[in-house]
C-alpha positions as CSV (number, residue, x, y, z in Angstrom):
1,X,18.1,130.8,123.6
2,X,18.0,129.5,120.0
3,X,15.8,131.3,117.4
4,X,13.1,129.1,116.0
5,X,13.2,130.7,112.5
6,X,13.7,133.9,110.6
7,X,10.7,135.9,111.6
8,X,11.2,138.7,109.0
9,X,13.6,140.6,106.9
10,X,13.3,144.4,107.2
11,X,13.8,146.5,104.1
12,X,14.2,150.3,104.3
13,X,12.2,152.1,101.5
14,X,11.6,155.7,100.7
15,X,8.0,155.3,99.8
16,X,5.5,152.5,100.6
17,X,3.1,153.6,98.0
18,X,5.7,152.9,95.3
19,X,7.3,149.9,97.1
20,X,4.2,147.9,98.0
21,X,3.0,147.2,94.4
22,X,6.6,146.4,93.4
23,X,6.9,143.7,96.2
24,X,3.4,142.4,95.5
25,X,4.4,141.8,91.9
26,X,7.8,140.4,92.9
27,X,6.5,138.1,95.6
28,X,3.2,137.1,94.0
29,X,1.3,138.0,97.2
30,X,-0.5,140.9,98.7
31,X,0.5,143.2,101.5
32,X,-1.5,142.0,104.5
33,X,-0.8,144.8,107.0
34,X,0.2,148.4,107.0
35,X,0.7,150.2,110.3
36,X,2.5,153.1,111.8
37,X,4.7,152.6,114.9
38,X,4.7,156.2,116.1
39,X,7.4,155.9,118.8
40,X,9.8,154.5,116.2
41,X,9.0,157.0,113.5
42,X,8.2,154.3,111.0
43,X,5.4,153.1,108.8
44,X,5.5,149.4,108.0
45,X,4.0,147.0,105.4
46,X,4.1,143.2,105.7
47,X,4.1,140.3,103.2
48,X,4.2,136.6,104.0
49,X,6.6,134.3,102.2
50,X,6.1,130.9,103.7
51,X,6.9,131.1,107.4
52,X,8.9,134.3,106.9
53,X,7.7,137.8,106.5
54,X,9.1,140.7,104.5
55,X,8.7,144.1,106.3
56,X,9.0,147.3,104.3
57,X,9.9,150.3,106.5
58,X,9.2,153.9,105.5
59,X,10.4,156.7,107.8
60,X,7.7,159.1,109.1
61,X,10.4,161.6,110.3
62,X,13.2,163.1,108.2
63,X,15.5,162.5,111.2
64,X,14.3,159.0,112.0
65,X,16.4,155.9,112.0
66,X,15.1,154.7,108.6
67,X,15.7,158.1,106.9
68,X,19.3,158.2,108.3
69,X,19.8,154.6,107.1
70,X,18.6,155.5,103.6
71,X,20.7,158.7,103.5
72,X,23.8,156.7,104.3
73,X,23.2,153.4,102.5
74,X,20.3,153.8,100.2
75,X,17.2,151.7,100.1
76,X,17.7,148.0,101.0
77,X,18.0,145.4,103.7
78,X,17.9,147.1,107.1
79,X,17.7,144.1,109.5
80,X,17.1,140.5,110.0
81,X,14.7,139.4,112.7
82,X,14.8,136.0,114.5
83,X,11.7,134.5,116.2
84,X,12.3,133.5,119.8
85,X,10.0,132.3,122.6
86,X,11.1,135.2,124.8
87,X,12.8,138.4,123.6
88,X,13.9,139.4,127.1
89,X,15.6,136.1,127.6
90,X,17.2,136.2,124.1
91,X,18.6,139.7,124.9
92,X,20.0,138.5,128.3
93,X,21.6,135.4,126.6
94,X,23.1,137.6,123.9
95,X,24.5,140.0,126.5
96,X,26.0,137.0,128.5
97,X,27.6,135.8,125.3
98,X,29.4,139.2,124.8
99,X,27.0,140.9,122.4
100,X,26.3,144.6,122.7
101,X,22.6,145.5,123.0
102,X,20.6,148.3,121.7
103,X,17.6,147.2,123.8
104,X,18.2,145.9,127.3
105,X,14.5,144.8,127.5
106,X,11.9,144.1,124.9
107,X,9.5,146.8,123.6
108,X,6.4,146.8,121.4
109,X,7.0,146.6,117.6
110,X,4.9,146.3,114.5
111,X,2.6,143.3,113.7
112,X,1.9,142.6,117.4
113,X,5.5,141.6,118.2
114,X,7.7,142.2,121.2
115,X,11.1,143.2,119.8
116,X,14.7,143.8,120.9
117,X,17.8,144.7,118.9
118,X,21.5,143.9,119.1
119,X,24.1,146.5,118.2
120,X,25.5,145.8,114.7
121,X,29.0,146.8,115.8
122,X,29.7,143.2,116.9
123,X,27.4,141.3,114.6
124,X,29.5,141.9,111.4
125,X,27.5,145.1,110.7
126,X,24.2,143.3,110.6
127,X,21.3,144.8,112.7
128,X,19.8,141.7,114.4
129,X,16.4,141.8,116.0
130,X,14.7,139.2,118.2
131,X,10.9,138.9,118.1
132,X,8.2,137.1,120.0
133,X,4.4,137.3,120.1
134,X,2.7,138.3,123.4
């Protein structure tokens, strides 16, 4: 299954209150959505840039994935997400093509999306996410 476009780029930040105004100024647009994804221990903020979105990710848990990422690498690009028609099919296709999966089936993510991640160990260290709307 081929992605249709880059859905969003996820950026790990320490503090949304500091980062949202910075990105509003940088991108010349306003943040259109802030939400917490409790089961992923993250709070997100979204910006539109054409057809692509920028997602800021702040950890809600000091032991969460985003906190761990920032501790190891600092703030910055965390993942790239590709839009697909069907995340489950994209994950299956990726597995059949030899990619390791983090998610075997899709799960609910932020901004009303179904999501699934590939393991960055065989994507040149890049965390890749597939996304689709319900």
